[in-house]
N, CA, C and O of each residue as an XYZ file, in Angstrom:
608
protein
N       0.799    -17.899      1.532
C       2.184    -17.171      1.943
C       1.816    -15.770      2.810
O       0.974    -14.918      2.527
N       2.655    -15.816      3.866
C       1.966    -14.992      4.866
C       3.553    -14.013      5.159
O       4.661    -14.466      4.872
N       3.300    -12.490      5.839
C       4.403    -12.246      5.820
C       5.225    -12.560      6.943
O       4.722    -13.022      7.968
N       6.959    -12.259      6.790
C       7.925    -12.892      7.945
C       7.453    -12.822      9.474
O       7.846    -13.437     10.465
N       6.627    -12.004      9.326
C       5.981    -11.402     10.855
C       4.682    -12.288     11.001
O       4.421    -12.534     12.178
N       4.164    -12.605     10.453
C       2.745    -13.114     10.422
C       1.608    -12.641     10.619
O       0.818    -13.292     11.304
N       1.213    -11.327     10.044
C       0.726    -10.621     10.024
C      -0.191    -11.118      9.035
O       0.217    -11.484      7.932
N      -1.761    -11.164      9.456
C      -2.241    -11.305      7.937
C      -3.777    -10.264      8.351
O      -4.465    -10.168      9.368
N      -3.819     -9.715      7.191
C      -5.160     -8.748      6.885
C      -6.346     -9.738      6.269
O      -6.378    -10.352      5.203
N      -7.171     -9.665      7.201
C      -8.375    -10.333      6.199
C      -9.866     -9.798      6.802
O     -10.269    -10.048      7.938
N     -10.533     -9.068      5.863
C     -11.723     -8.276      6.560
C     -12.574     -8.332      5.345
O     -12.245     -8.254      4.161
N     -13.763     -8.487      5.905
C     -14.822     -8.544      4.934
C     -16.031     -7.415      5.002
O     -16.511     -7.040      6.072
N     -16.378     -7.015      3.938
C     -17.714     -5.667      4.063
C     -18.436     -5.780      2.866
O     -18.138     -5.073      1.903
N     -19.694     -6.893      2.805
C     -20.510     -7.176      1.819
C     -19.664     -7.748      0.491
O     -18.749     -8.544      0.701
N     -19.827     -7.532     -0.223
C     -18.938     -8.181     -1.226
C     -17.421     -7.844     -1.419
O     -16.761     -8.655     -2.069
N     -16.850     -6.817     -0.958
C     -15.695     -6.432     -0.542
C     -15.118     -7.129     -0.060
O     -15.672     -7.883      0.740
N     -14.067     -7.204     -0.240
C     -12.825     -8.361      1.265
C     -11.308     -7.879      1.192
O     -10.639     -8.127      0.189
N     -10.761     -7.157      2.324
C      -9.202     -7.190      2.297
C      -8.558     -8.184      2.365
O      -8.845     -8.966      3.272
N      -7.652     -8.461      1.601
C      -6.482     -9.796      2.215
C      -4.873     -9.661      2.200
O      -4.403     -8.860      1.393
N      -4.376    -10.071      2.671
C      -3.005     -9.776      2.670
C      -2.191    -11.079      2.164
O      -0.963    -11.096      2.239
N      -2.936    -12.186      1.637
C      -2.618    -13.392      0.947
C      -2.198    -12.816      0.086
O      -2.872    -12.039     -0.591
N      -0.881    -13.078     -0.107
C       0.109    -12.861     -1.917
C      -0.364    -13.476     -2.835
O      -0.366    -13.098     -4.006
N      -0.854    -14.574     -2.379
C      -0.967    -15.493     -3.522
C      -2.535    -15.223     -4.534
O      -2.799    -15.659     -5.654
N      -3.307    -14.402     -3.673
C      -4.572    -14.036     -4.417
C      -4.152    -12.368     -5.323
O      -4.901    -12.044     -6.246
N      -3.287    -11.698     -5.061
C      -2.992    -10.910     -5.633
C      -2.409    -10.783     -7.211
O      -1.395    -11.303     -7.679
N      -3.483     -9.837     -7.927
C      -3.108     -9.759     -9.448
C      -2.020     -8.859     -9.797
O      -2.044     -7.630     -9.860
N      -0.935     -9.775    -10.043
C       0.327     -8.846    -10.077
C       0.536     -8.051    -11.389
O       1.305     -7.091    -11.440
N      -0.295     -8.560    -12.612
C      -0.185     -7.776    -14.178
C      -1.404     -6.747    -13.484
O      -1.218     -5.562    -13.765
N      -2.348     -6.961    -12.814
C      -3.341     -5.552    -12.617
C      -2.580     -4.827    -12.188
O      -2.359     -3.741    -12.723
N      -1.892     -5.288    -10.960
C      -1.205     -3.886    -10.304
C      -0.187     -3.406    -10.678
O       0.352     -2.657     -9.863
N       0.548     -3.616    -12.088
C       1.769     -3.140    -12.444
C       1.050     -2.552    -14.050
O       1.605     -1.779    -14.831
N       0.028     -3.028    -14.172
C      -0.480     -1.926    -15.364
C      -1.069     -0.869    -14.663
O      -0.675      0.249    -14.997
N      -2.042     -0.940    -13.640
C      -2.407      0.132    -12.784
C      -1.292      1.538    -12.452
O      -1.542      2.723    -12.673
N      -0.051      0.964    -11.874
C       0.631      1.636    -11.622
C       1.495      2.279    -12.955
O       2.293      3.190    -12.733
N       1.357      1.913    -13.953
C       2.281      2.359    -15.077
C       0.850      3.382    -15.461
O       0.948      4.584    -15.216
N      -0.072      2.998    -15.887
C      -1.110      3.664    -16.472
C      -1.931      4.691    -15.729
O      -2.643      5.454    -16.381
N      -1.877      4.775    -14.229
C      -2.743      5.458    -13.731
C      -2.218      6.159    -12.478
O      -2.913      6.983    -11.884
N      -0.698      5.748    -11.988
C      -0.499      6.350    -10.505
C       0.436      7.945    -11.559
O       0.359      8.226    -12.755
N       1.165      8.586    -10.492
C       1.653      9.980    -11.255
C       3.388      9.366    -10.671
O       4.396      9.928    -11.098
N       3.485      8.100     -9.612
C       4.574      7.984     -8.908
C       4.934      6.749     -9.677
O       6.134      6.709     -9.407
N       4.747      5.863    -10.338
C       5.194      4.536    -10.697
C       5.364      4.798    -12.317
O       6.277      4.050    -12.667
N       5.101      5.200    -12.934
C       4.994      5.351    -14.024
C       6.113      4.157    -15.127
O       5.672      3.408    -15.999
N       6.995      4.250    -14.888
C       8.039      3.084    -15.312
C       8.502      1.934    -14.738
O       9.545      1.367    -15.063
N       7.666      1.549    -13.804
C       8.275     -0.087    -13.276
C       7.822     -1.185    -14.082
O       6.739     -1.367    -14.638
N       8.684     -1.761    -14.044
C       8.634     -2.998    -15.243
C       8.120     -4.124    -14.467
O       8.354     -4.189    -13.260
N       7.161     -5.370    -15.315
C       7.325     -6.164    -14.523
C       7.659     -6.577    -13.286
O       6.979     -6.622    -12.260
N       9.192     -6.982    -13.570
C      10.084     -7.358    -12.555
C      10.257     -6.989    -11.315
O      10.525     -7.585    -10.272
N      10.025     -5.716    -11.659
C      10.594     -4.863    -10.123
C       9.054     -4.491     -9.407
O       9.049     -4.093     -8.241
N       7.990     -4.613    -10.027
C       6.654     -4.888     -9.124
C       6.685     -6.269     -8.598
O       6.416     -6.484     -7.416
N       6.980     -7.154     -9.367
C       7.055     -8.693     -8.555
C       7.819     -8.380     -7.508
O       7.253     -8.260     -6.422
N       9.162     -8.192     -7.590
C       9.990     -7.955     -6.540
C       9.444     -7.268     -5.554
O       9.233     -7.842     -4.486
N       9.154     -6.083     -5.703
C       8.561     -5.134     -4.348
C       7.400     -5.815     -3.844
O       7.217     -5.928     -2.632
N       6.371     -6.410     -4.952
C       5.174     -7.300     -3.928
C       6.321     -8.120     -3.153
O       6.638     -7.614     -2.077
N       7.095     -9.467     -3.567
C       7.237    -10.277     -3.089
C       8.036    -10.013     -1.672
O       7.918    -10.794     -0.728
N       9.032     -8.591     -1.607
C       9.443     -8.331     -0.506
C       8.824     -7.241      0.613
O       9.439     -6.795      1.582
N       7.521     -6.951      0.245
C       6.645     -6.262      0.846
C       5.310     -6.806      1.710
O       4.983     -7.859      1.163
N       4.493     -6.557      2.720
C       3.559     -6.881      2.935
C       2.387     -5.977      2.306
O       2.191     -4.762      2.259
N       1.660     -7.165      1.820
C       0.699     -6.326      0.612
C      -0.754     -6.677      0.747
O      -1.155     -7.826      0.935
N      -1.591     -5.516      0.630
C      -2.845     -5.786      0.773
C      -3.862     -5.790     -0.337
O      -3.832     -4.724     -0.953
N      -4.572     -6.471     -0.699
C      -5.339     -6.416     -2.047
C      -6.747     -5.755     -1.740
O      -7.068     -5.823     -0.553
N      -7.351     -5.335     -2.309
C      -8.890     -4.972     -2.135
C      -9.830     -5.792     -3.470
O      -9.525     -5.729     -4.661
N     -10.856     -6.443     -2.970
C     -11.555     -7.637     -3.874
C     -12.865     -6.916     -3.848
O     -13.435     -6.504     -2.838
N     -13.305     -6.808     -5.195
C     -14.916     -7.026     -5.252
C     -15.109     -8.348     -5.577
O     -14.741     -8.649     -6.712
N     -15.636     -9.324     -4.821
C     -15.511    -10.911     -5.485
C     -14.094    -11.374     -5.191
O     -13.416    -11.369     -4.163
N     -13.846    -11.827     -6.591
C     -12.496    -12.255     -6.906
C     -11.698    -11.391     -7.572
O     -10.497    -11.609     -7.734
N     -12.495    -10.025     -8.142
C     -11.987     -8.851     -8.969
C     -11.003     -8.360     -7.774
O     -11.308     -8.359     -6.581
N      -9.659     -7.907     -8.372
C      -8.949     -7.038     -7.606
C      -9.518     -5.719     -7.825
O     -10.179     -5.611     -8.857
N      -9.401     -4.614     -7.030
C     -10.004     -3.128     -7.278
C      -9.084     -2.219     -6.750
O      -9.121     -1.072     -7.196
N      -8.006     -2.590     -5.616
C      -7.421     -1.883     -4.870
C      -5.898     -2.543     -4.716
O      -5.431     -3.460     -5.393
N      -5.343     -1.908     -3.772
C      -4.096     -2.392     -3.504
C      -3.298     -1.347     -2.454
O      -3.586     -0.151     -2.500
N      -2.485     -1.740     -1.690
C      -1.276     -1.137     -0.749
C      -0.319     -1.864     -0.084
O      -0.452     -2.954      0.473
N       0.653     -1.174     -0.187
C       2.038     -1.833      0.392
C       2.752     -1.353      1.056
O       2.936     -0.156      0.832
N       3.392     -1.871      2.000
C       3.692     -1.675      3.292
C       5.256     -2.275      3.326
O       5.304     -3.500      3.440
N       6.674     -1.505      3.232
C       7.784     -2.108      3.258
C       8.208     -1.677      4.738
O       8.044     -0.525      5.140
N       8.767     -2.693      5.517
C       8.915     -2.912      6.951
C       9.773     -3.689      7.321
O      10.044     -4.640      6.587
N      10.441     -3.520      8.543
C      11.386     -4.513      8.997
C      10.455     -5.219     10.234
O      10.886     -6.247     10.756
N       9.024     -4.572     10.735
C       8.105     -5.226     11.415
C       8.765     -5.234     13.019
O       8.483     -6.067     13.880
N       9.809     -3.966     13.190
C      10.190     -3.781     14.314
C      10.579     -2.551     14.950
O      10.738     -2.222     16.126
N      10.714     -1.810     13.554
C      10.962      0.108     14.511
C      10.137      0.814     13.223
O       9.770      1.934     13.577
N       9.783      0.551     12.019
C      10.210      0.925     10.613
C       9.065      0.544      9.839
O       8.909     -0.674      9.754
N       8.215      1.268      9.247
C       7.199      1.072      7.916
C       6.917      1.898      7.181
O       6.801      3.026      7.659
N       6.667      1.699      5.611
C       6.481      2.803      4.689
C       5.405      2.319      3.724
O       5.667      1.688      2.700
N       4.066      2.687      4.153
C       3.287      2.905      3.427
C       3.026      3.709      2.053
O       2.808      4.920      2.049
N       3.082      2.646      0.486
C       3.451      3.295     -0.525
C       2.008      2.335     -1.192
O       1.197      1.617     -0.607
N       2.145      2.704     -2.625
C       1.470      2.114     -3.591
C       0.217      2.136     -3.331
O      -0.394      1.170     -3.788
N      -0.457      2.973     -2.697
C      -1.972      2.764     -2.581
C      -3.049      3.227     -3.522
O      -3.198      4.394     -3.883
N      -3.677      2.352     -3.830
C      -4.619      2.945     -4.739
C      -6.055      2.375     -5.143
O      -5.879      1.282     -5.682
N      -7.256      2.667     -5.092
C      -8.621      2.144     -5.406
C      -8.805      2.686     -7.110
O      -8.584      3.823     -7.529
N      -9.210      1.652     -7.792
C      -9.823      2.248     -9.069
C     -10.799      3.107     -9.302
O     -11.774      3.174     -8.553
N     -10.679      3.740    -10.189
C     -11.718      5.200    -10.114
C     -12.758      4.612     -9.765
O     -13.137      4.812     -8.611
N     -13.673      3.565    -10.771
C     -15.051      2.844    -10.393
C     -15.675      2.889     -9.432
O     -16.898      3.012     -9.378
N     -14.664      2.761     -8.215
C     -14.699      2.118     -6.923
C     -14.630      3.196     -6.131
O     -15.412      3.202     -5.180
N     -13.780      4.274     -6.284
C     -13.696      5.257     -5.512
C     -14.844      5.915     -4.904
O     -15.978      5.781     -5.364
N     -14.539      6.720     -3.742
C     -16.082      7.425     -3.173
C     -16.930      6.398     -2.332
O     -17.892      6.785     -1.669
N     -16.603      5.274     -2.372
C     -17.371      4.786     -1.271
C     -16.786      4.231      0.056
O     -17.086      3.217      0.686
N     -16.021      5.030      0.252
C     -14.918      4.312      1.810
C     -14.326      3.449      1.417
O     -14.031      2.844      2.448
N     -13.913      2.925      0.613
C     -13.143      1.744      0.491
C     -11.345      2.285      0.729
O     -10.541      1.763      1.502
N     -11.170      3.121      0.071
C      -9.619      3.116      0.705
C      -9.496      3.863      2.245
O      -8.413      3.913      2.827
N     -10.597      4.367      2.751
C     -10.067      4.621      4.241
C     -10.414      3.621      4.785
O     -10.002      3.641      5.944
N     -11.199      2.359      4.471
C     -11.025      1.213      5.074
C      -9.993      0.674      5.005
O      -9.468      0.184      6.005
N      -9.268      0.617      3.422
C      -7.779     -0.191      3.317
C      -7.069      0.536      4.093
O      -6.630     -0.230      4.952
N      -6.604      1.858      4.335
C      -5.898      2.655      5.524
C      -6.112      1.718      6.442
O      -5.532      0.633      6.496
N      -7.481      2.373      7.645
C      -8.038      1.762      8.661
C      -7.172      0.507      9.330
O      -6.568      0.457     10.402
N      -7.401     -0.805      7.943
C      -7.381     -1.875      8.382
C      -5.688     -1.983      8.462
O      -5.082     -2.641      9.308
N      -5.156     -1.293      7.533
C      -3.389     -1.294      7.568
C      -3.013     -0.901      9.045
O      -2.507     -1.668      9.865
N      -3.400      0.641      9.285
C      -2.658      1.575     10.435
C      -3.264      0.697     11.758
O      -2.614      0.735     12.802
N      -4.380     -0.005     11.705
C      -4.981     -0.387     13.012
C      -4.766     -1.905     13.538
O      -5.208     -2.345     14.599
N      -3.762     -2.833     12.292
C      -3.147     -3.734     12.510
C      -1.935     -3.775     13.916
O      -0.883     -3.150     13.783
N      -2.187     -4.472     15.068
C      -1.697     -4.602     16.175
C      -0.062     -4.468     16.303
O       0.565     -3.914     17.206
N       0.505     -5.218     14.993
C       1.888     -5.166     14.774
C       2.402     -3.643     14.297
O       3.237     -2.860     14.750
N       1.663     -3.622     13.380
C       1.818     -2.013     12.608
C       1.467     -0.995     13.031
O       1.865      0.027     12.472
N       0.528     -0.901     14.257
C       0.856      0.212     14.405
C       1.556      0.596     16.191
O       1.214      1.312     17.132
N       2.561     -0.266     15.924
C       3.720      0.364     17.029
C       4.585      0.559     16.345
O       5.553      0.930     17.008
N       4.847      0.496     14.989
C       5.737      1.209     14.116
C       5.534      2.569     13.992
O       4.464      3.082     14.321
N       6.737      3.389     13.417
C       6.592      4.498     13.296
C       6.726      4.284     11.476
O       7.536      3.605     10.844
N       5.691      5.077     11.027
C       5.095      4.836      9.507
C       5.069      5.914      8.941
O       4.673      6.987      9.398
N       5.538      5.662      7.801
C       5.630      7.065      6.888
C       5.243      6.518      5.376
O       5.494      5.415      4.891
N       4.488      7.744      4.731
C       4.506      7.934      3.559
C       4.607      9.037      2.785
O       4.718     10.126      3.348
N       4.586      8.951      1.222
C       4.073     10.358      0.819
C       3.154     10.405     -0.337
O       3.113      9.528     -1.200
N       2.390     11.507     -0.316
C       1.050     11.642     -1.175
C       1.514     13.239     -1.726
O       2.113     14.182     -1.208
N       0.951     13.002     -2.931
C       0.968     14.318     -3.135
C      -0.729     15.426     -3.556
O      -0.951     16.472     -4.165
N      -1.538     14.426     -2.814
C      -3.081     14.650     -2.804
C      -4.059     14.502     -2.102
O      -5.187     14.981     -2.211
N      -3.449     13.540     -1.054
C      -4.425     12.806      0.217
C      -4.345     12.958      1.271
O      -4.721     12.154      2.124
N      -3.833     14.034      1.470
C      -2.996     14.287      2.955
C      -4.717     14.165      4.062
O      -4.904     13.483      5.070
N      -5.552     14.977      3.446
C      -6.629     14.785      4.614
C      -7.075     13.140      4.960
O      -7.544     12.797      6.044
N      -6.821     12.199      3.788
C      -7.215     10.742      4.335
C      -6.357     10.224      4.915
O      -6.806      9.328      5.629
N      -5.349     10.329      4.974
C      -3.999      9.775      5.848
C      -4.137     10.332      7.187
O      -3.771      9.769      8.218
N      -4.742     11.586      7.093
C      -4.478     12.268      8.710
C      -5.389     11.678      9.094
O      -5.235     11.088     10.163
N      -6.663     11.584      8.430
C      -8.111     11.169      9.366
C      -7.885     10.181      9.341
O      -7.287      9.972     10.397
N      -7.964      9.115      8.691
C      -8.380      7.550      8.849
C      -6.713      6.960      9.121
O      -6.649      5.774      9.448
N      -5.693      7.546      9.030
C      -4.782      6.750      9.390
C      -3.732      7.154     10.580
O      -2.647      6.662     10.889
N      -4.291      7.967     10.987
C      -3.361      9.150     12.087
C      -2.232      9.478     11.444
O      -1.379      9.767     12.284
N      -1.905      9.552     10.562
C      -0.780     10.738      9.693
C      -0.693     11.800     10.493
O      -1.655     12.271     11.100
N       0.717     12.326     10.546
C       1.010     13.653     10.412
C       1.934     14.481      9.525
O       3.037     14.084      9.150
N       1.572     15.282      9.316
C       2.995     16.107      8.433
C       3.935     16.360      9.121
O       3.780     16.637     10.310
N       4.911     16.332      8.644
C       6.406     16.519      8.828
C       6.433     17.362      8.498
O       6.191     17.733      7.350
N       6.908     18.296      9.895
C       7.433     19.738      9.658
C       8.500     20.113      9.645
O       8.774     21.261      9.293
N       9.247     19.381      9.964
C      10.874     19.454     10.225
C      11.463     18.850      9.075
O      12.417     18.158      9.431
N      11.292     18.829      7.888
C      11.988     18.434      6.262
C      13.238     18.717      6.414
O      14.096     17.999      5.901
N      13.501     19.635      7.025
C      15.246     19.638      6.731
C      16.063     18.549      7.058
O      17.200     18.400      6.610
N      15.308     17.522      8.097
C      16.066     16.612      8.923
C      16.050     15.138      7.791
O      16.964     14.315      7.862
N      14.836     14.969      6.736
C      15.099     14.180      6.055
C      15.684     14.505      4.652
O      15.480     15.470      3.915
N      16.306     13.639      4.535
C      16.714     13.094      3.190
C      16.382     12.070      2.401
O      15.704     11.207      2.958
N      16.733     11.841      0.922
C      16.651     10.589      0.140
C      17.595     10.567     -0.863
O      17.870     11.534     -1.573
N      18.058      9.553     -0.922
C      18.793      9.167     -1.984
C      18.416      8.327     -3.393
O      18.513      7.101     -3.426
N      17.968      9.126     -4.570
C      17.497      8.582     -5.449
C      17.545      7.243     -6.009
O      16.507      6.636     -6.270
N      18.394      6.883     -6.154
C      18.777      5.656     -6.809
C      18.774      5.562     -8.244
O      17.953      6.122     -8.971
N      19.707      4.845     -8.616
C      19.889      4.432    -10.212
C      18.819      3.851    -10.448
O      18.180      3.082     -9.729
N      18.539      4.353    -11.841
C      17.457      3.724    -12.645
C      17.395      2.326    -12.821
O      18.425      1.654    -12.881
N      16.205      1.809    -12.912
C      16.312      0.053    -12.715
C      16.626     -0.262    -14.049
O      16.156      0.375    -14.993
N      17.554     -1.407    -14.203
C      17.613     -1.392    -15.197
C      17.051     -2.352    -16.415
O      17.630     -2.576    -17.478
N      15.775     -2.858    -15.985
C      14.482     -3.772    -16.450
C      13.598     -3.079    -16.892
O      12.552     -3.592    -17.290
């Protein structure tokens, strides 16, 4: 299964592999990691994680067949993209894999044409250096609606 735009991200580095093929994603692993390790998605149910994956461009990071990382891009493939749910499991951090993941996504010919946003509490330098992101200085222009708590 590919994204609606036909974007495909598949790269290899030694035993490591990036893939945007959704059928390879381990949804239970992603949901568990988001609930137990992230600061932003502690209460996401399996149904919400499944729906978010189904409706987004997703890139899994693998060591052999084992999934060790993930990133999700919410986009209309024409004007806007939001990079979110980016993670690398702790035992694999510090090997440049997060940099590779961000570079592969932001270098994609379709995605590089889009205005891409993200939110981070502690990785500004990573995204600035390896993804070309800039801090938004005029935050008084941006607004958000929190939405109701998901029922499941």
